[in-house]
N, C-alpha and C positions, 0 to 999 in steps of 0.2 A: 574156785568158786569166790573166795573172800578178796581176791582179786579184783574180780569184775564188780563185787558190790563195793567195793572200798573206791573204783572209777567212777563210779553212778552218781554216788556220794558225792566226788570232787566237781562234779559239770555244773551243778546249780550254784555250788560254794564260789565257781570260779566268776557264772555269770553274773550274780548279785555283788562280784567284786567289779566285775567290769562296769556294769549299769552303776555303781558308787561313784566307781571314780570317774562317769564319764558327767553322771551331774556335778560332781566337785568342780571340775574342770569348770565347765558351764557358769558356774555359778564364780568361779573366779574371774572367767574371759568378762561377765558381764561387768563386774565390781570393779574392776581393771580398765572397761572402757568408762565407766563413770567419773574414774579418776584422772581421765586421761581426758577430761574438754580444757580445754586454757582454762586459764585461773583468767583472763579481761573479761573472755563472754561471759563468764560465770558471774561476775561483776557486774555488768550490763544486764543481765538477767536479773539478777535480784533488782538493782536499780528499775528496773521499769516493774517490777511486781510493785515495789513499793508509792510510785504513782499511781497505778492501776486502787492499789488499798486507799487511799488519799482519796481518790474521783470518789470511789463507793462510800466511802464516809462524809464527805460532803454530800452528797447527793442524797443519803438518810434523811441528813440533819434538817435538811432543807424541807422535804415531803412530810418531816418532824414536825417542823414550825408551820407548814400551811396548814396543816390539819389541826394543829391547834389553834391557830386564830379561826378557820371557821366553826370548832367547836366553839369557841368564846362568841361568834355572832349569834348563832342558834341560841345560845343559853343568851342571851341578851334580847329583854325587850326593844318592840321598834321605836315605841314613844321614845325610848333613852337615845334615840340619835335624832329625832325630829328638830329642826331648826339649826342642825350644826350645820357652817358653813365650811363649804369646798374650797382646798386651797387650789386657786385656780390662778396661773403668771398672772402680773399684774398690767403684763401688754393687753392678756384678753380681755381684762376687767374696761381694762379705760378706753377703748375701741375696738367694741365687738365686731367680729367678722362677719356676724350675719345679719340680717334686720330686727332688730325686737320691737314690742310695744312696750312704752315706755310711758306710764303714766298719761297714755292716751295718743301719744305721737307715735310714729314710727321711728326711728332710727336705722338707719342705714352706716355704720362704722362710725356715728358719733354721740359723744355720750349725751346722756337723757338731757343734762341741766342747759344743754346748749339749743334747744329746739322746742319752742311753745307750741303752745296747742293756737292752731290757725283757724279760727271761723268767717262766714262773709254769710250775711244776712239782709234778704230782698224784702221790701213792703211797698207791695202800689196798691192804690185805694182808687176805686173808680165811684165820682157823687155826681147824686142829682138831688139836687136841691129847688126850693122856690123863692130860696133868698138870689133873688138875682141880683143881688151884688157881690155875691162870690166869685171871686176869678176863680178858681175851682168848680164850677158848676158844669153838668154835664162832661165831664172829659174823668180817663184816667188820669193820673199822674204818681210819678217814684215819690211816696213821701220818704222814704228813709234807706240809705243803703248801711250797714254797718260793717267794720272792718274789727276783728277781736283778735289782738294775740295774748294772749294768755298760759299762765304756765304756773310751775312751782319754782323755787329760786333755792331752796333750801327746806329742809322739811319743816311746817309749818310757819315758814313765809311762800308769800304767792307774790307774784307781781301780775298787774291783769291794764290795758291798756285799748281803751277803744276811739277808731275813728271813724268816724261819723259822714256819710254825704246825704244831703237830701233835699227838696223842692224851700225850705225855710232858711237853708243856707244858699242858695241859687247854685246848688250841686260842685260847689267847693269844699274841699278838705277841710274836716275841725274835729280838733280834739276835743272830745267829747269826758271822757274822763283816762284817767292814767293813774295811776295808785299803785303804794305796796302793804300789802296784810301781812300783820303780825298775826298768826292766830293765836298763839298760847304765848307768852312773854316768860319764861325759864318754867319753872312747877308752881306757875300762880294761876289765879282764871283770868286774868288781865289779858286783853288784844288789844294793837294799835290798829290803824288806817292813817296813812300819811298820803296827798297826793290832791290830786284835784277828781271828783265823785258827785254821783248824785247822793244829795241830802238823806239821809234813812230818816227819812217824814211819814207817818203814816204808812200804808199801806201798796199805794201807786205809785209814789214818787220816785220809790226806790227803782223799782221795775222799768225797763226799755219795753218801748210799744207792742215788738213783738211776741212779748210772755204777757198781755193782756189778752184777757175773754170777752173782749168787745174792742172794737174800730177806735172808737175815739174817747178820751180820757173823761170822768164823769166834769160837769160845769165847775163843782166846785174846786175842782184840780188845775182848772186851766183859769179862772177867775184867783185866786189865791195863791199860786203856785209859779202860773207863769205856762204856755201853750208849750213849752218845750220841758217844763220841770225846773226845778230847783236845781242848779248843780252849782258846787262850792269847790275853794282849795282849803286845804287844810291840813289839821290832824283829829283824830277821835282818837278818845279812848273805850275799852267796855271791859264790863265786870263781869262773870256771870256769877250769880247772887246765891248764897248757899239757902235753899229751900226744902222744906219737910215734906216725904212722899215724893208724890211724880209732879209735884208743879216744877216749872222751868222758867226759870226769869232773865234779862237778862238788861245790863244800863252802860247807856253809851252817852256818853257826855263830849262834845267835842267844837273849837276852836275853829271859825272859817275868815276866807277873803271871799267874798261874793262881787262879781262885776256885773255892773246894772244893766240889763235885759229885760224890757218890757216888751208888751205887745200891743200893737197901737190896734186900735179901732175905731174903723174906717167910721161907723153911726155915729158916734160922739164923741169922735176926736178925742177920748179918754186913755188910759193906760193901765190893763188888765196885769195880775202879778203882784208878788208881795211887794215890790219898793226898795227892795235892799239894795245899798251900792257900797257896803265900808265894810265892816268885818261884823260877823254875826257867832252867835255862842248857841249851841243847839245839845235837847236831851233828849233822851225816847229809852223810855220802859217796857219790854216787851214780856208778857208772861205767855204760858202757855199749860194748859192741863190736858189729859185723858180726861172724856168721861163717861166713855164706855170702851171693850177691846175697838170697838170701830169707829171709834168719832172724837172729836179733840173740840176743844174750845180756846180760843185766844183772845187776848185782850191787849192795846196796846196802850200809851201814852206816848204825847210828843208835843216837845215846843222847842220855838226859836223868837233869839231878841237880839236887834240891831237894828240902824240906823237909814234914812233915805233921805235927801235930798227934799226941803220944803219946796211943794209946787207952787206955793204965794209968792214966794222970792227969786231971784236969781243965782246963778250959781258963784256972783262975787260974793255974795252976802254970806254962802255954804250955812245958809238956817236950815237944821235939821230937824227931821221929825223921827218918835221913838215908834218902832213899830215892833208888836208884839205876832206869832202867830201862837196859836196853840191846836191840839188835835186829840179825839180820840176815838180810837176802831176797834170791831170786833169781829170774829171771821170764826164761823162754826163749822163743822167737816165733817161727813159721816157717807163711810165709804159700805153700804148694805151689801154689796158682793163682788167678786170680781169684775173687774174693770167699770165700775158702777161709782158715782160718787153723786153726794149734793153738798152742795156751798152754797152758805149765808153769808153776807159780808155787807159792812156799812162802816162808814165814816162821818165822823162831823166837826167841824173847822173852824173857830174863828179867826176873825182878822184886825186888829184894833190899829189905828194909826192917830194919830193927833188926837188923842179921845175919842174917834170914833169907832164902833164895833160894827162889822161886819161878820154873817153869820150864813154858812152853807152845810150841804149834805148829801151824800146817797145812799140810796139800799139798793144790791143785788144778791140775785140770785140768780144760781147756776145748776143747772142737773146734768150730768153725764151718765149714757146710757149703758153705752159700751164702748171701746176704745176708739172710736171712728167719730162718732155723732154729740154733741153737745147742746145745749140749748140754754138762753136765757133771758132773764127779765130786768132793766134797770132803771130806777125811776131820781131823777135829779132836780135838786132847786139850790141856788147860789144868789145871791146879792154879789153885786159888782165890790169891790173893796172902794176906800173911801181915795179921792173925793169922785168917783163914781160913784152913778143914780141908777137905780132900778135893779133888776134880779134877772133871772135866767130861768127856766125850768124845763124839763120834758122828760117824757117818759119812752124806752129805747125795747125793742126784742133782739135779739142775738140768737141766730143760729148758726155752729160752724160745724164744717169738717174735717177732722187728720185725718187729709190725701197720706202721708207717710208722717212719721215722727218727725220732721223739719217739714214737712211743707201743708201749710193749712190754708182755706178758701170757708171765708167767714160775711154774711150777709147780714149787713141789720138796718132797722127800720125807725125812725125818730118822727115823734110828733111833740113840739113843744113849743116853748115861748121865745124869743130872744129879746133884751134893752134894745129901743132902736129900732125894733127890728117887724116885733109884734109875730104874729102865728109864722111856723116852720115847720114845713115836711121833709125830712131826709131819707136818703138812701144810701147805704155804703156799701160795697162790695170790696172786698179784702183778699189780696192773694198775700202769702208770707211763702218764701222758701228761705234755703242755707242750707250750709254746708259747713259743718265742724258741730264742736259740742256747745256752744256758744247758740248755737239754735236750736235746739232742744225746748219744749212747753217745760214752763215750770208748773208744781203742782203744788 
């Protein structure tokens, strides 16, 4: 019996020993297989693992940097980045690849400073008059056509050239204006203009005819400044005066050379115009002040002094008369509502030559009741400059329709009298058209 029990107890002990030996054998076998991997392969695996770890660390660093930058932008206010120029390759800024609108010009692959603003303006007038001696009676004529080349040469430096074609020039090209403007000299309130330009005298002479609110110029302008206005060559300096409150004041002085050009009146065989034919000096003080939130008033003083060849002597003696022009002008503007404007304007001029003083003036009122229509009334009275005699006067009614921003249809009816002619009734129909910024109306 004891033998049986002993045998039964030995069986599980043997089985446990066999299992333990088997497990020990498996562990030894596995350990032996790991050790038996070739050293070269093991080193290659270690190098590959190190490379992968390096890439993972690099990707984590880039992600961390990007996240920090985004958080910094979110924390910074938007206005801190306004006005900061972008870093653009030099070749892209010098010659843009795509068309851009630059200073009113459309540039396609060309820098801004190489393209001026180009404008063309046509002025056609039909005239019906009781003056049978008028060559343009009962006819439509192209009174003028202007080609304008304008643009900025540099900030605060501008160039303007106006070439005129018209009946007065027998349709030949004439250089009417060519000047450069220095709108601000350094950090001062000084400005300058050099070249050939319409003299800054009064309210009308400076403007081109297609910017008028009537068809013909007031008689005092024609008599004292000439049919085409007073155009000079030289230099002017401007100074913005320091003024209190909302008052604006600007003073211009100039030294010019003027070429003799006078209009001969067939009825008296006399000459209209200022009479200057040599050096000329000018000055203009222009002030402006708002009267209310919707109105303003402007007052100007103008003067010009020079000489002209004496009419009573021949050219060989070169006897000259002293000539002085003086003018006072005012303008009142009121804007009662959108697209509505009331304008009241007037000028009084004196012409003094060889001790003889002549006087002339005009009064003009215009009301614009919407963005298309305006109507006005003008009264003129002016003596003829010495040595002419007599005076001209008249009252004109004007109605204008702004078909587009650059196209105007205007009708003017005038009743008056002229020296050497008598009573004159006249009707003028004007068509103005234009392409480009110079053709836009001035307010």
